[in-house]
VEXRO-126781 format. One line per 4 residues: number of its first residue (from 1); for each residue x, y, z of N, C-alpha, C. Coordinates in pm, whole numbers. Example, Ala and Ser with C-alpha at 12.3 -4.5 7.8 and 13.67 -1.06 7.14 Angstrom:
<nodes>
1 = 1319 -569 780 1230 -450 780 1320 -330 780 ~ 1285 -225 708 1367 -106 714 1290 3 787
</nodes>
This chain:
<nodes>
1 = 87 -121 -1 0 -2 1 88 127 -1 ~ 55 222 -85 137 343 -94 114 428 30 ~ 212 515 60 198 603 172 89 707 145 ~ 14 748 251 -88 849 232 -28 984 192
5 = -104 1064 123 -59 1194 74 -133 1302 149 ~ -61 1400 198 -128 1506 275 -216 1592 190 ~ -315 1651 252 -420 1729 178 -362 1837 91 ~ -264 1912 144 -216 2027 66 -121 1988 -48
9 = -92 1857 -61 -12 1811 -176 -82 1699 -251 ~ -211 1688 -226 -290 1578 -284 -337 1615 -424 ~ -407 1522 -486 -462 1547 -622 -565 1660 -622 ~ -609 1697 -503 -708 1804 -490 -644 1943 -492
13 = -511 1948 -504 -442 2076 -494 -494 2185 -587 ~ -526 2151 -715 -581 2256 -803 -711 2312 -748 ~ -801 2227 -700 -926 2276 -641 -901 2357 -517 ~ -807 2308 -434 -778 2378 -311 -719 2517 -338
17 = -630 2525 -434 -573 2655 -470 -682 2753 -516 ~ -778 2706 -591 -888 2797 -632 -973 2837 -514 ~ -994 2744 -418 -1067 2779 -299 -997 2887 -218 ~ -864 2875 -204 -785 2973 -129 -795 3108 -199
21 = -789 3108 -329 -799 3235 -405 -936 3298 -382 ~ -1041 3217 -374 -1177 3268 -356 -1209 3310 -215 ~ -1126 3265 -118 -1160 3280 24 -1168 3428 64 ~ -1277 3461 133 -1292 3595 184 -1325 3592 333
25 = -1303 3476 395 -1333 3462 538 -1235 3537 623 ~ -1279 3561 751 -1196 3640 843 -1085 3554 903 ~ -960 3592 880 -846 3517 936 -824 3543 1084 ~ -889 3642 1138 -886 3671 1283 -1027 3687 1334
29 = -1056 3620 1444 -1191 3626 1503 -1196 3730 1608 ~ -1299 3815 1607 -1321 3919 1706 -1462 3908 1759 ~ -1493 3990 1859 -1629 3989 1916 -1730 4027 1810 ~ -1687 4108 1709 -1779 4156 1607 -1812 4052 1498
33 = -1730 3952 1483 -1752 3857 1373 -1766 3710 1416 ~ -1805 3691 1542 -1819 3549 1585 -1926 3475 1506 ~ -2025 3544 1456 -2125 3482 1368 -2073 3494 1224 ~ -2052 3380 1157 -1995 3379 1024 -2083 3299 930
37 = -2172 3369 859 -2262 3300 763 -2178 3225 657 ~ -2233 3114 609 -2165 3035 509 -2142 3114 381 ~ -2029 3094 319 -1995 3162 193 -1997 3057 83 ~ -2087 3074 -12 -2112 2969 -114 -2010 2958 -223
41 = -1919 3058 -241 -1832 3059 -355 -1749 2931 -372 ~ -1707 2874 -261 -1622 2755 -268 -1697 2624 -261 ~ -1829 2634 -246 -1904 2507 -231 -1894 2413 -352 ~ -1898 2460 -473 -1883 2368 -587 -1754 2290 -586
45 = -1645 2356 -544 -1513 2289 -541 -1512 2184 -428 ~ -1565 2225 -314 -1571 2131 -201 -1661 2013 -232 ~ -1766 2035 -308 -1859 1930 -346 -1785 1827 -432 ~ -1697 1872 -523 -1622 1781 -606 -1534 1690 -524
49 = -1474 1749 -417 -1385 1669 -331 -1470 1565 -254 ~ -1584 1608 -205 -1668 1514 -128 -1720 1400 -215 ~ -1757 1431 -340 -1807 1330 -429 -1700 1225 -459 ~ -1572 1271 -460 -1462 1178 -487 -1432 1090 -367
53 = -1449 1144 -247 -1409 1070 -125 -1518 983 -67 ~ -1643 1019 -85 -1754 942 -30 -1780 818 -113 ~ -1760 701 -55 -1784 576 -126 -1935 552 -142 ~ -1973 477 -246 -2116 439 -264 -2170 369 -140
57 = -2291 403 -105 -2351 348 16 -2342 442 134 ~ -2263 550 124 -2259 649 232 -2396 708 251 ~ -2435 732 378 -2574 770 403 -2590 825 543 ~ -2706 876 572 -2749 920 704 -2861 828 748
61 = -2835 752 852 -2940 662 907 -3016 738 1015 ~ -3147 729 1010 -3231 802 1108 -3246 949 1069 ~ -3228 980 944 -3233 1121 902 -3368 1184 929 ~ -3473 1099 937 -3607 1154 965 -3611 1218 1105
65 = -3522 1180 1193 -3515 1240 1322 -3470 1387 1314 ~ -3388 1417 1210 -3349 1559 1188 -3468 1640 1143 ~ -3553 1581 1062 -3676 1651 1018 -3762 1683 1140 ~ -3775 1583 1234 -3856 1604 1350 -3797 1716 1436
69 = -3661 1719 1450 -3598 1822 1528 -3617 1957 1465 ~ -3607 1962 1331 -3628 2088 1259 -3767 2141 1278 ~ -3867 2054 1281 -4008 2096 1304 -4020 2156 1442 ~ -3953 2097 1539 -3959 2156 1676 -3893 2292 1679
73 = -3782 2307 1608 -3713 2436 1604 -3799 2539 1540 ~ -3874 2502 1437 -3968 2596 1373 -4076 2644 1467 ~ -4106 2561 1564 -4207 2598 1665 -4137 2668 1784 ~ -4019 2717 1759 -3943 2797 1857 -3894 2720 1979
77 = -3885 2588 1963 -3812 2508 2062 -3662 2529 2038 ~ -3584 2516 2143 -3440 2540 2133 -3376 2403 2112 ~ -3319 2387 1991 -3280 2249 1950 -3130 2239 1926 ~ -3077 2124 1967 -2935 2099 1974 -2902 1970 1897
81 = -2791 1972 1823 -2738 1855 1755 -2601 1829 1816 ~ -2583 1712 1879 -2455 1673 1941 -2389 1565 1856 ~ -2276 1597 1794 -2215 1511 1696 -2075 1468 1734 ~ -2045 1342 1706 -1904 1294 1718 -1814 1381 1624
85 = -1684 1372 1647 -1593 1454 1568 -1465 1377 1541 ~ -1437 1350 1412 -1318 1275 1375 -1229 1354 1278 ~ -1289 1443 1200 -1204 1515 1103 -1270 1643 1060 ~ -1191 1727 991 -1248 1853 938 -1338 1832 818
89 = -1350 1710 772 -1447 1679 669 -1575 1620 722 ~ -1592 1612 856 -1718 1562 913 -1834 1648 868 ~ -1819 1776 877 -1929 1868 838 -1954 1867 689 ~ -1850 1885 603 -1871 1878 459 -1939 1750 413
93 = -1898 1635 463 -1964 1508 426 -2108 1505 473 ~ -2134 1554 592 -2270 1557 647 -2363 1641 558 ~ -2318 1759 525 -2397 1848 439 -2423 1783 301 ~ -2317 1724 247 -2332 1663 115 -2439 1556 120
97 = -2438 1470 223 -2532 1362 234 -2676 1414 262 ~ -2683 1522 340 -2813 1586 362 -2871 1638 233 ~ -2791 1707 155 -2841 1770 31 -2876 1667 -73 ~ -2812 1552 -67 -2850 1444 -164 -2987 1387 -126
101 = -3036 1412 -7 -3155 1346 46 -3286 1413 6 ~ -3278 1530 -58 -3398 1596 -105 -3419 1732 -43 ~ -3521 1803 -89 -3542 1942 -54 -3565 1963 94 ~ -3642 1879 162 -3666 1897 304 -3536 1885 381
105 = -3443 1802 337 -3317 1790 409 -3220 1904 375 ~ -3236 1960 255 -3160 2083 227 -3203 2196 317 ~ -3333 2199 351 -3380 2299 446 -3322 2276 587 ~ -3307 2150 625 -3242 2120 751 -3098 2171 749
109 = -3030 2141 640 -2889 2189 626 -2877 2338 639 ~ -2971 2409 576 -2970 2556 581 -2999 2605 723 ~ -3066 2529 805 -3101 2569 942 -2987 2547 1040 ~ -2888 2465 1004 -2784 2428 1100 -2680 2543 1113
113 = -2645 2568 1236 -2532 2655 1270 -2436 2574 1355 ~ -2315 2557 1309 -2214 2480 1384 -2141 2572 1479 ~ -2103 2517 1595 -2014 2588 1685 -1874 2543 1653 ~ -1788 2639 1620 -1653 2608 1575 -1549 2681 1658
117 = -1428 2627 1664 -1320 2689 1734 -1245 2789 1651 ~ -1179 2885 1714 -1107 2990 1643 -997 2933 1556 ~ -943 2816 1592 -833 2757 1516 -867 2735 1369 ~ -996 2708 1345 -1035 2680 1203 -1028 2806 1119
121 = -1040 2922 1178 -1021 3047 1108 -873 3088 1100 ~ -799 3060 1207 -671 3127 1225 -550 3041 1196 ~ -569 2908 1178 -448 2825 1162 -389 2840 1022 ~ -469 2833 918 -414 2839 784 -522 2885 685
125 = -476 2939 570 -569 2984 465 -645 2862 406 ~ -577 2747 398 -641 2632 343 -761 2586 429 ~ -737 2576 559 -840 2532 648 -958 2629 648 ~ -926 2761 648 -1032 2861 642 -1113 2849 512
129 = -1047 2822 401 -1119 2813 275 -1223 2702 277 ~ -1196 2593 350 -1294 2487 366 -1402 2524 468 ~ -1355 2580 578 -1444 2608 691 -1551 2712 661 ~ -1511 2815 586 -1604 2922 565 -1722 2893 475
133 = -1725 2776 414 -1839 2737 331 -1966 2723 416 ~ -1950 2691 544 -2066 2654 628 -2087 2759 739 ~ -2213 2786 769 -2248 2883 871 -2208 2835 1009 ~ -2149 2922 1088 -2102 2881 1219 -2093 3001 1314
137 = -2088 2970 1441 -2054 3066 1545 -1921 3024 1603 ~ -1828 3115 1611 -1689 3085 1651 -1669 3120 1797 ~ -1613 3027 1870 -1575 3057 2010 -1432 3008 2034 ~ -1384 3034 2154 -1248 2997 2192 -1264 2881 2294
141 = -1239 2759 2250 -1258 2645 2339 -1160 2640 2450 ~ -1194 2578 2561 -1108 2566 2676 -982 2490 2639 ~ -994 2394 2545 -876 2318 2503 -768 2410 2442 ~ -808 2522 2390 -714 2613 2324 -615 2675 2421
145 = -641 2669 2549 -549 2726 2646 -445 2627 2692 ~ -467 2498 2664 -381 2393 2726 -235 2405 2689 ~ -207 2448 2564 -69 2450 2518 6 2577 2556 ~ -65 2673 2621 3 2800 2655 63 2791 2794
149 = 193 2792 2799 261 2775 2928 310 2910 2990 ~ 338 3008 2904 384 3138 2952 270 3208 3025 ~ 293 3256 3145 185 3308 3229 121 3435 3166 ~ 208 3521 3110 154 3643 3048 69 3614 2926
153 = 120 3524 2840 45 3488 2721 -86 3420 2757 ~ -83 3339 2863 -203 3270 2899 -310 3371 2954 ~ -265 3471 3029 -356 3575 3080 -424 3649 2964 ~ -342 3686 2865 -396 3756 2745 -497 3663 2675
157 = -462 3537 2659 -552 3441 2593 -679 3423 2670 ~ -672 3417 2803 -792 3398 2883 -886 3517 2871 ~ -828 3636 2866 -914 3757 2852 -981 3758 2712 ~ -901 3719 2610 -961 3712 2478 -1073 3606 2471
161 = -1042 3490 2531 -1144 3382 2535 -1271 3432 2600 ~ -1264 3503 2712 -1382 3549 2779 -1464 3640 2691 ~ -1397 3732 2621 -1466 3829 2537 -1537 3755 2417 ~ -1460 3668 2350 -1516 3599 2233 -1632 3510 2277
165 = -1616 3437 2384 -1720 3343 2421 -1844 3411 2471 ~ -1830 3527 2532 -1954 3603 2573 -2030 3643 2447 ~ -1959 3695 2349 -2022 3736 2222 -2084 3614 2154 ~ -2014 3501 2156 -2065 3380 2089 -2190 3330 2156
169 = -2194 3330 2290 -2313 3280 2363 -2436 3369 2338 ~ -2411 3502 2329 -2518 3594 2296 -2577 3564 2157 ~ -2484 3539 2064 -2527 3510 1925 -2602 3374 1921 ~ -2553 3274 1989 -2623 3145 1989 -2760 3157 2049
173 = -2774 3242 2153 -2905 3263 2213 -3001 3323 2116 ~ -2956 3415 2031 -3040 3478 1933 -3079 3376 1820 ~ -2980 3300 1779 -3000 3207 1667 -3099 3092 1708 ~ -3085 3045 1827 -3175 2935 1867 -3317 2983 1875
177 = -3336 3112 1908 -3473 3167 1913 -3530 3187 1772 ~ -3440 3191 1672 -3485 3206 1533 -3517 3073 1468 ~ -3505 2963 1542 -3537 2833 1487 -3423 2764 1419 ~ -3301 2808 1448 -3183 2741 1394 -3148 2618 1480
181 = -3084 2521 1416 -3035 2402 1483 -2889 2422 1518 ~ -2857 2419 1645 -2718 2444 1688 -2644 2316 1702 ~ -2539 2302 1619 -2458 2177 1614 -2331 2196 1695 ~ -2310 2105 1790 -2195 2116 1880 -2121 1981 1881
185 = -1989 1986 1881 -1907 1868 1902 -1877 1856 2053 ~ -1934 1760 2121 -1917 1755 2270 -1772 1737 2314 ~ -1687 1680 2228 -1546 1664 2264 -1465 1789 2242 ~ -1523 1884 2164 -1453 2010 2140 -1333 2000 2045
189 = -1304 1880 1998 -1191 1863 1910 -1209 1732 1831 ~ -1125 1712 1726 -1128 1587 1655 -1067 1476 1742 ~ -1127 1358 1733 -1067 1241 1804 -937 1201 1735 ~ -832 1190 1816 -704 1144 1763 -658 1026 1847
193 = -643 911 1787 -619 785 1865 -498 793 1954 ~ -397 872 1918 -275 879 2000 -288 969 2121 ~ -408 1038 2132 -434 1129 2243 -571 1097 2301 ~ -576 1009 2405 -703 967 2460 -789 1083 2515
197 = -726 1195 2552 -803 1307 2607 -899 1365 2502 ~ -870 1339 2375 -960 1394 2268 -1091 1321 2260 ~ -1106 1212 2333 -1231 1141 2338 -1318 1182 2455 ~ -1270 1275 2536 -1341 1314 2654 -1434 1431 2628
201 = -1554 1427 2681 -1650 1537 2667 -1609 1657 2749 ~ -1646 1774 2701 -1618 1899 2772 -1730 1929 2874 ~ -1692 1980 2986 -1792 2015 3089 -1898 2112 3037 ~ -1858 2199 2944 -1951 2298 2892 -2077 2234 2829
205 = -2069 2107 2791 -2184 2043 2728 -2303 2040 2824 ~ -2276 2026 2956 -2384 2027 3053 -2463 2159 3048 ~ -2391 2266 3025 -2456 2401 3014 -2550 2408 2893 ~ -2501 2351 2780 -2590 2348 2663 -2717 2273 2692
209 = -2706 2159 2759 -2824 2078 2787 -2920 2155 2877 ~ -2869 2237 2964 -2956 2314 3055 -3036 2419 2976 ~ -2980 2472 2868 -3042 2585 2800 -3110 2551 2667 ~ -3111 2422 2636 -3181 2378 2517 -3290 2277 2556
213 = -3396 2270 2477 -3506 2184 2514 -3500 2046 2451 ~ -3459 2036 2324 -3458 1908 2253 -3325 1887 2183 ~ -3292 1759 2160 -3164 1722 2106 -3166 1594 2029 ~ -3070 1580 1937 -3039 1447 1878 -2889 1428 1891
217 = -2852 1303 1898 -2710 1262 1897 -2680 1208 1757 ~ -2561 1236 1707 -2520 1184 1576 -2379 1123 1586 ~ -2373 994 1564 -2243 928 1556 -2195 929 1410 ~ -2062 918 1395 -1999 920 1265 -1911 797 1250
221 = -1935 721 1146 -1854 602 1117 -1789 620 982 ~ -1656 609 981 -1579 641 858 -1505 772 876 ~ -1404 794 792 -1328 917 804 -1264 947 669 ~ -1298 1061 612 -1245 1100 483 -1127 1199 489
225 = -1087 1233 611 -968 1322 630 -902 1281 758 ~ -815 1182 750 -755 1120 868 -651 1217 929 ~ -658 1245 1058 -561 1338 1124 -419 1287 1109 ~ -327 1379 1094 -186 1351 1078 -116 1377 1210
229 = -61 1278 1274 3 1298 1408 128 1385 1399 ~ 180 1407 1280 307 1482 1268 287 1614 1193 ~ 165 1658 1171 148 1779 1094 27 1862 1138 ~ 9 1976 1073 -107 2062 1099 -229 2010 1028
233 = -341 2084 1039 -466 2040 983 -461 2035 832 ~ -383 2122 771 -376 2119 624 -284 2005 573 ~ -230 1926 665 -152 1810 630 -216 1678 669 ~ -349 1684 698 -421 1561 722 -434 1484 587
237 = -479 1359 599 -477 1268 485 -616 1246 424 ~ -645 1296 305 -775 1268 243 -784 1117 207 ~ -898 1058 237 -913 914 226 -1055 876 179 ~ -1067 792 78 -1196 745 38 -1251 655 149
241 = -1381 673 182 -1439 588 285 -1591 585 273 ~ -1644 478 334 -1789 465 343 -1831 538 472 ~ -1903 648 456 -1940 734 568 -2086 708 605 ~ -2107 674 730 -2242 660 782 -2261 743 909
245 = -2361 831 898 -2400 914 1011 -2527 852 1068 ~ -2533 832 1200 -2650 772 1262 -2713 874 1356 ~ -2838 911 1332 -2907 1011 1411 -3004 945 1509 ~ -2989 978 1637 -3075 920 1737 -3214 981 1729
249 = -3315 917 1789 -3443 984 1806 -3430 1114 1885 ~ -3522 1203 1868 -3524 1329 1942 -3545 1300 2093 ~ -3464 1363 2174 -3481 1350 2317 -3491 1488 2382 ~ -3559 1493 2493 -3561 1616 2572 -3426 1627 2647
253 = -3367 1746 2639 -3237 1768 2703 -3250 1748 2854 ~ -3358 1797 2912 -3375 1788 3057 -3386 1642 3101 ~ -3451 1559 3021 -3467 1418 3053 -3330 1346 3043 ~ -3250 1382 2941 -3119 1319 2929 -3033 1353 3051
257 = -3035 1481 3092 -2958 1525 3209 -3005 1452 3334 ~ -3138 1443 3350 -3193 1378 3469 -3145 1232 3479 ~ -3155 1164 3366 -3116 1025 3366 -2965 1010 3394 ~ -2886 1098 3334 -2740 1093 3353 -2704 1115 3499
261 = -2766 1215 3564 -2735 1248 3700 -2783 1145 3799 ~ -2884 1069 3760 -2934 962 3846 -2829 857 3870 ~ -2737 841 3772 -2634 741 3780 -2500 792 3829 ~ -2499 917 3877 -2372 978 3920 -2335 931 4060
265 = -2208 899 4073 -2155 873 4210 -2145 1007 4284 ~ -2159 1002 4413 -2169 1127 4493 -2048 1216 4475 ~ -1929 1156 4460 -1805 1237 4453 -1774 1288 4313 ~ -1849 1240 4214 -1824 1284 4076 -1870 1425 4050
269 = -1793 1495 3966 -1833 1628 3923 -1955 1616 3832 ~ -2060 1685 3866 -2188 1668 3795 -2181 1709 3646 ~ -2113 1819 3619 -2100 1865 3481 -2021 1766 3397 ~ -1911 1719 3452 -1828 1624 3376 -1905 1492 3358
273 = -1983 1456 3457 -2057 1328 3447 -2162 1341 3331 ~ -2228 1450 3318 -2324 1471 3209 -2252 1465 3075 ~ -2136 1535 3067 -2057 1529 2945 -2014 1389 2912 ~ -1969 1314 3014 -1926 1176 2994 -2044 1088 2946
277 = -2162 1119 2998 -2281 1041 2956 -2316 1070 2808 ~ -2298 1189 2764 -2319 1221 2622 -2223 1143 2536 ~ -2094 1143 2575 -1994 1071 2495 -2022 919 2497 ~ -2070 868 2610 -2098 726 2618 -2217 691 2524
281 = -2317 779 2519 -2431 754 2430 -2390 759 2285 ~ -2297 852 2251 -2243 859 2114 -2166 735 2080 ~ -2087 684 2173 -2007 565 2150 -2099 446 2126 ~ -2209 438 2202 -2304 327 2182 -2359 330 2039
285 = -2401 446 1992 -2450 459 1855 -2341 417 1755 ~ -2219 471 1779 -2105 446 1690 -2075 298 1680 ~ -2064 232 1795 -2023 91 1794 -2126 2 1722 ~ -2255 30 1740 -2357 -49 1675 -2350 -29 1524
289 = -2331 97 1481 -2325 125 1336 -2201 67 1276 ~ -2088 68 1348 -1963 20 1291 -1968 -127 1253 ~ -2037 -204 1331 -2052 -345 1298 -2126 -363 1164 ~ -2230 -280 1142 -2304 -286 1016 -2220 -232 900
293 = -2142 -125 932 -2062 -62 826 -1955 -160 773 ~ -1896 -234 862 -1793 -332 821 -1857 -440 734 ~ -1981 -478 764 -2049 -573 678 -2076 -514 541 ~ -2113 -389 538 -2136 -319 413 -2011 -308 328
297 = -1901 -279 390 -1773 -269 317 -1732 -401 253 ~ -1774 -507 314 -1743 -639 258 -1844 -688 157 ~ -1958 -617 143 -2063 -659 53 -2042 -604 -88 ~ -2061 -687 -196 -2040 -639 -330 -2138 -532 -375
301 = -2262 -538 -328 -2360 -438 -370 -2401 -344 -262 ~ -2301 -285 -194 -2328 -212 -70 -2414 -85 -90 ~ -2414 -28 -213 -2493 92 -229 -2642 65 -230 ~ -2682 -60 -238 -2824 -94 -235 -2865 -170 -111
305 = -2768 -186 -17 -2796 -263 107 -2811 -164 223 ~ -2920 -181 297 -2939 -105 418 -2895 -189 537 ~ -2810 -134 625 -2763 -214 737 -2876 -240 835 ~ -2879 -357 894 -2978 -391 994 -2931 -342 1128
309 = -2981 -225 1170 -2937 -162 1297 -3044 -176 1403
</nodes>
């Protein structure tokens, strides 16, 4: 098997270069631009990449649950999508599969606002060119402080984080009242097998559950942009794969929290326990789907086979 090729030197380089030329996204996030509407100019190029990487049979299982959540959001319920996170192509693949599903699902896609970290804007022009295609609210995740060891730099970063996140929370509050679906990655980062901490849920997820009324969980099986342990995000490895997103039935956030806290040991941090419960529920969906996905990969006519889940 040949060695994998990094994204910025892959066969997609001509498309990527055009995307970078077209990019008009903000390379620095401020309190004034935490809300970043999707920019459609690069969508046709990104679509070509997704069509190349998504193997036949890629799909969204339980997609009707997204329609149900969207209907609740239209009735001014505050709705949350909690999704696993493996790569920077998780969102592009998800949108592509939604839009293939018909007009009602395109409306769902248009209603989604993802919560994204500042790194996606500020790390590189290539990453920004991909990221800016989709509507998002940008915040400064707590994980972003972990690598800062200098006390003065950390103080400056903490003050910036506080300002950005206050603006982001105000914007999310407005958007949820408008009937948008707020998509959050509970881990706050892509899962990287060499770093077990990337599989842990963030305490902040408990706060989301307190302030939203309804939710779905979405697991992701497959990966079309495998993280590179020795490089930046623009050096991840594009990979053809069978992508399956599994959407849980709609649940009340308050009920999920209540059930999670019922099982908490007295000495456990309640916020972390709720976040851990979300991650455990996502893992359960993921593991069940993966068994079916592996059967599909081995089947000769996988594009016409529905997995028995």
